[in-house]
C-alpha positions in Angstrom: -160.6 69.5 -68.6 -164.2 69.6 -67.4 -166.9 71.4 -69.3 -169.2 73.7 -67.3 -172.9 74.5 -67.7 -172.2 77.7 -69.6 -169.9 75.9 -72.1 -172.5 73.2 -72.6 -175.2 75.8 -73.3 -173.0 77.8 -75.6 -172.1 74.6 -77.6 -175.8 73.7 -77.9 -176.8 77.2 -79.1 -174.3 77.0 -81.9 -176.0 73.9 -83.5 -179.6 73.8 -82.2 -182.3 75.6 -84.2 -184.9 77.5 -82.2 -188.5 77.8 -83.1 -190.8 80.6 -81.8 -194.1 80.0 -80.2 -196.0 81.6 -83.1 -194.3 79.5 -85.7 -194.7 76.3 -83.7 -198.4 77.1 -83.1 -198.9 77.6 -86.9 -197.2 74.4 -87.8 -198.0 72.0 -85.0 -199.8 68.9 -86.2 -198.6 69.5 -89.8 -196.3 67.3 -91.8 -193.3 69.6 -91.0 -193.6 69.0 -87.2 -194.2 65.3 -86.3 -193.9 65.5 -82.6 -193.7 68.0 -79.7 -192.0 66.7 -76.6 -192.3 68.2 -73.1 -189.1 67.5 -71.2 -190.2 69.0 -67.9 -190.8 67.0 -64.7 -194.2 65.5 -63.9 -195.2 68.2 -61.3 -194.6 70.9 -63.9 -196.7 69.2 -66.5 -199.6 69.0 -64.1 -200.2 72.7 -64.6 -200.6 72.2 -68.4 -198.7 71.3 -71.5 -198.7 72.4 -75.1 -201.6 70.9 -77.1 -200.7 67.4 -78.4 -197.3 67.3 -76.7 -195.9 64.0 -75.4 -194.3 64.1 -72.0 -190.8 62.5 -71.6 -188.8 64.0 -68.7 -185.4 65.2 -69.6 -183.7 62.5 -67.5 -185.5 59.7 -69.5 -185.3 61.2 -73.0 -182.5 59.0 -74.3 -184.3 55.9 -73.0 -187.8 56.6 -74.4 -187.5 58.8 -77.5 -186.7 56.0 -79.9 -190.0 54.2 -79.0 -192.0 57.4 -79.9 -190.4 58.8 -83.1 -187.8 57.9 -85.7 -184.6 60.0 -86.2 -185.8 61.0 -89.7 -188.9 62.8 -88.4 -189.0 66.5 -87.2 -189.4 67.0 -83.5 -189.7 70.0 -81.2 -188.6 69.9 -77.5 -189.5 72.4 -74.9 -189.2 73.1 -71.1 -190.1 75.9 -68.8 -187.8 78.6 -70.1 -185.8 77.0 -72.9 -182.6 75.9 -71.2 -183.3 72.2 -70.6 -184.9 71.9 -74.0 -181.7 73.3 -75.6 -179.6 70.6 -74.0 -182.3 68.0 -74.9 -182.3 69.1 -78.5 -178.5 68.7 -78.7 -178.7 65.3 -77.1 -181.2 64.2 -79.8 -178.9 65.5 -82.5 -176.0 63.5 -81.0 -178.3 60.5 -81.2 -178.8 61.0 -85.0 -182.1 63.0 -85.0 -181.8 65.2 -88.1 -184.6 67.8 -87.6 -184.7 68.9 -84.0 -186.0 72.3 -82.7 -186.0 73.9 -79.3 -189.0 76.1 -78.4 -187.5 79.5 -77.7 -188.4 80.7 -74.3 -190.3 77.5 -73.4 -193.7 77.4 -71.8 -193.2 80.9 -70.4 -192.9 82.4 -73.9 -195.8 80.3 -75.1 -198.1 81.7 -72.5 -196.7 85.2 -73.0 -197.7 84.9 -76.7 -201.3 84.4 -75.6 -201.3 80.7 -76.5 -203.2 78.1 -74.4 -202.0 75.0 -72.6 -204.0 71.8 -72.2 -204.3 69.7 -69.1 -204.0 66.0 -69.7 -203.2 62.9 -67.7 -199.7 62.6 -66.3 -198.1 59.9 -64.2 -197.9 60.8 -60.5 -194.5 60.4 -58.7 -195.7 57.3 -56.9 -196.8 55.8 -60.2 -193.3 56.6 -61.6 -191.8 54.7 -58.7 -194.2 51.7 -59.0 -193.7 51.3 -62.8 -190.0 52.4 -62.9 -188.7 49.2 -64.5 -191.5 49.1 -67.0 -191.2 52.8 -67.9 -187.5 52.2 -68.9 -188.7 50.1 -71.9 -188.9 52.1 -75.1 -192.1 50.2 -76.0 -193.8 51.5 -72.9 -192.4 54.8 -71.6 -194.8 57.4 -70.1 -197.1 57.5 -73.1 -197.5 53.7 -72.9 -198.1 53.7 -69.2 -200.8 56.3 -69.6 -202.4 54.0 -72.2 -202.5 51.2 -69.7 -203.8 53.6 -67.0 -206.7 54.5 -69.2 -207.4 51.0 -70.5 -210.4 48.7 -69.6 -209.9 44.9 -69.7 -212.6 42.4 -68.9 -211.5 39.0 -67.5 -214.1 36.2 -67.7 -213.3 33.8 -64.9 -211.2 34.1 -61.8 -209.8 30.6 -61.9 -206.5 29.1 -63.0 -206.1 31.3 -66.1 -207.8 34.5 -64.7 -205.8 34.5 -61.5 -202.3 35.1 -62.8 -203.7 37.3 -65.6 -205.5 39.5 -63.2 -202.4 39.8 -60.9 -200.0 40.7 -63.7 -202.4 43.1 -65.4 -203.0 44.8 -62.1 -199.2 44.9 -61.5 -198.7 46.4 -64.9 -201.1 49.3 -64.1 -204.1 48.5 -66.3 -206.5 51.2 -65.1 -209.8 49.2 -64.9 -210.1 45.4 -64.6 -213.5 43.8 -65.0 -214.1 40.3 -63.5 -217.0 38.0 -64.0 -217.3 34.9 -61.9 -220.1 33.3 -59.8 -218.0 30.6 -58.0 -216.9 30.4 -54.4 -213.2 29.9 -53.5 -212.5 26.2 -52.6 -209.3 24.7 -51.1 -209.0 22.5 -54.3 -208.6 25.8 -56.3 -205.6 27.1 -54.5 -202.8 25.0 -56.1 -203.4 26.9 -59.3 -205.7 29.9 -58.6 -203.0 32.0 -57.0 -205.0 35.2 -56.6 -207.0 33.5 -53.7 -205.7 32.7 -50.2 -206.5 29.9 -47.8 -208.5 32.4 -45.7 -210.7 33.1 -48.8 -212.1 29.6 -48.8 -215.9 29.9 -48.9 -216.2 33.5 -50.1 -217.1 34.7 -53.6 -214.2 34.7 -56.0 -215.0 38.2 -57.1 -214.7 39.4 -53.5 -211.3 37.7 -53.3 -210.2 39.3 -56.5 -211.1 42.8 -55.3 -209.1 42.2 -52.1 -206.1 40.9 -53.9 -206.0 43.6 -56.6 -206.4 46.3 -54.0 -203.5 44.9 -51.9 -201.3 44.6 -55.0 -202.1 47.9 -56.7 -204.6 50.3 -55.1 -204.6 52.5 -58.2 -206.4 49.8 -60.2 -210.2 49.9 -60.3 -212.1 46.6 -60.2 -215.6 46.2 -61.7 -217.0 42.9 -60.6 -220.1 40.8 -61.6 -221.0 37.8 -59.4 -222.8 35.9 -62.2 -222.4 33.4 -65.0 -222.0 34.7 -68.5 -225.0 33.7 -70.7 -227.1 34.9 -73.6 -229.2 37.2 -71.4 -226.3 39.3 -70.0 -223.5 39.1 -72.5 -224.6 42.1 -74.6 -224.9 44.3 -71.5 -221.6 43.0 -70.2 -219.7 43.8 -73.4 -221.3 47.3 -73.8 -219.1 48.8 -71.0 -216.3 50.0 -73.2 -213.8 47.2 -72.8 -210.6 47.4 -74.9 -209.8 43.7 -74.6 -211.6 40.6 -73.3 -209.6 37.8 -71.7 -211.2 34.4 -71.8 -210.4 32.6 -68.6 -213.4 30.3 -68.5 -213.4 26.5 -68.9 -217.0 26.3 -70.1 -217.2 25.5 -73.8 -220.6 27.2 -74.5 -219.2 30.5 -72.9 -216.2 30.4 -75.1 -218.4 30.3 -78.2 -220.6 33.0 -76.9 -217.7 35.3 -76.0 -216.2 34.6 -79.5 -219.4 35.5 -81.4 -220.2 38.6 -79.4 -216.6 39.9 -79.3 -216.4 39.4 -83.0 -219.6 41.4 -83.5 -218.4 44.1 -81.1 -214.9 44.2 -82.6 -213.2 43.6 -79.3 -210.0 41.5 -79.3 -210.5 38.2 -77.4 -207.4 36.7 -75.8 -207.9 32.9 -75.6 -206.2 30.4 -73.3 -206.8 26.8 -72.5 -205.1 24.1 -70.4 -205.5 20.3 -70.2 -203.4 18.2 -67.8 -199.8 19.1 -69.0 -200.7 21.1 -72.1 -201.8 24.6 -72.9 -202.4 27.0 -75.7 -202.8 30.8 -76.2 -204.0 32.9 -79.2 -205.8 36.1 -79.9 -209.1 36.1 -81.8 -209.6 39.4 -83.6 -211.3 39.2 -87.0 -211.6 43.0 -87.2 -207.8 43.0 -87.2 -207.7 40.5 -90.1 -207.3 37.5 -87.7 -209.4 34.4 -87.3 -212.0 33.8 -84.6 -212.6 30.8 -82.3 -215.0 29.2 -84.8 -212.2 29.2 -87.4 -210.2 27.1 -84.9 -213.1 24.9 -83.6 -216.1 25.3 -86.0 -218.5 23.4 -83.7 -218.4 22.5 -80.0 -216.7 19.1 -79.2 -218.7 16.4 -77.4 -218.5 16.8 -73.6 -216.3 13.7 -73.2 -213.7 15.2 -75.6 -213.3 18.3 -73.3 -213.2 17.2 -69.7 -212.8 19.8 -67.0 -209.8 20.2 -64.7 -211.8 18.4 -62.0 -212.2 15.4 -64.3 -208.9 15.3 -66.1 -206.6 17.0 -63.6 -204.0 19.8 -64.2 -200.6 20.6 -63.0 -201.0 23.8 -61.0 -198.1 25.7 -62.7 -199.5 25.2 -66.2 -202.5 27.6 -66.0 -200.0 30.1 -64.4 -197.8 29.9 -67.5 -200.8 30.2 -69.9 -202.5 32.9 -67.9 -199.3 35.0 -67.9 -199.0 34.6 -71.6 -202.6 35.8 -72.0 -201.7 38.9 -69.9 -198.8 39.5 -72.2 -201.1 39.5 -75.2 -203.4 42.0 -73.5 -200.4 44.3 -72.9 -199.2 44.0 -76.5 -202.7 45.0 -77.7 -203.1 47.9 -75.3 -199.6 49.3 -76.0 -199.7 48.7 -79.7 -196.3 47.1 -79.5 -194.8 43.6 -79.9 -196.5 40.9 -82.0 -199.8 39.7 -80.6 -200.7 36.1 -81.4 -203.2 37.0 -84.1 -203.4 34.2 -86.6 -200.9 32.2 -84.5 -201.5 29.6 -81.7 -198.7 29.2 -79.2 -198.8 25.7 -77.7 -197.0 24.5 -74.6 -196.1 20.9 -73.8 -195.5 20.8 -70.0 -194.2 17.2 -70.1 -191.4 18.0 -72.6 -191.0 21.7 -71.6 -191.5 22.6 -75.3 -193.3 25.4 -77.1 -194.3 25.4 -80.7 -196.4 27.6 -82.9 -199.0 26.9 -85.5 -200.5 29.2 -88.0 -204.3 29.7 -87.8 -205.7 31.3 -91.0 -209.0 33.0 -91.1 -211.7 30.6 -92.5 -213.6 32.4 -95.3 -216.5 30.0 -94.7 -216.6 30.6 -91.0 -220.2 31.0 -89.7 -219.1 34.0 -87.4 -216.4 35.9 -89.2 -216.3 34.5 -92.8 -217.2 36.3 -96.0 -220.8 35.2 -96.0 -221.2 36.1 -92.3 -219.9 39.6 -93.0 -222.4 40.0 -95.9 -225.3 39.0 -93.6 -224.2 41.5 -90.9 -224.0 44.3 -93.4 -227.4 43.4 -95.0 -229.0 43.3 -91.6 -228.1 46.9 -90.7 
């Protein structure tokens, strides 16, 4: 025997507790209401939603809710008139949510009570199609995708590490990508710097990056600087509101400069490095209790101990692997999910196809992020 719409609604009404607009308005944001969820479609939300509400369309509620709130916390769901939210509330109760309420009368009743709506960013229908497989992940969902859409990530270097990182960050929907590089594309780059094409040989790498990102994801903005990073421009460069900086350079002095300035500005720095068949990745974020680059390498090595790819050679696929792992760390940080490599170094041996991990503790004597350094920074303010 099949169950019709009326029977489903009647069954839901028997067990779901309603909450009036006035009561919700008085308690919203308090300890007794942890979350308000808008279960309408994107085009409906564009006209406005309840203040502070999270948008999870009814069709995705079961997939995304667990990544937003635990079953023990109180949650209110609402729709246009109260019917979809009634069924949504029953679904949550069936999933084990213990304190679920449906807004009586939905948005229409909220407006009739003289209460205001807020307009906030929502994903467009094309964006929902583009990121459909990513949105399915509870760790992402619409709220996570909106975080990525509003994020700003600076990538220093459009070479072997920066190329795959930029492509995957653009593909993931990071809203603004900054790129700093002063080199030209050369044929010898192309076996590993996959963001550039053969036809790009001889043009500026930043121009090639802009073209490639636009072709992959026209929703992503690119802010480019055709220049080397140095003492005279680093402060201005980092003052543009970046959420994360990705180190894709192979110049040792720039690595130390980025580390010191990112530590000072409290910006997570995602580090990657490759050499012949070996690579490593970590995140330097002293403001998040992690170490910095100087905890790892207190002083620069002599030039002969750190040969460039041109001098030592590199298997093209290796920077691709490391760059993608760097992009993963950026996404972890932006989404606030997963376990970024803070205090851990992931090392890859390409010859043996092995990965291992070492712990990297914060050095209390570090000249950049140690205890004495922190005291000097405080006393200088």
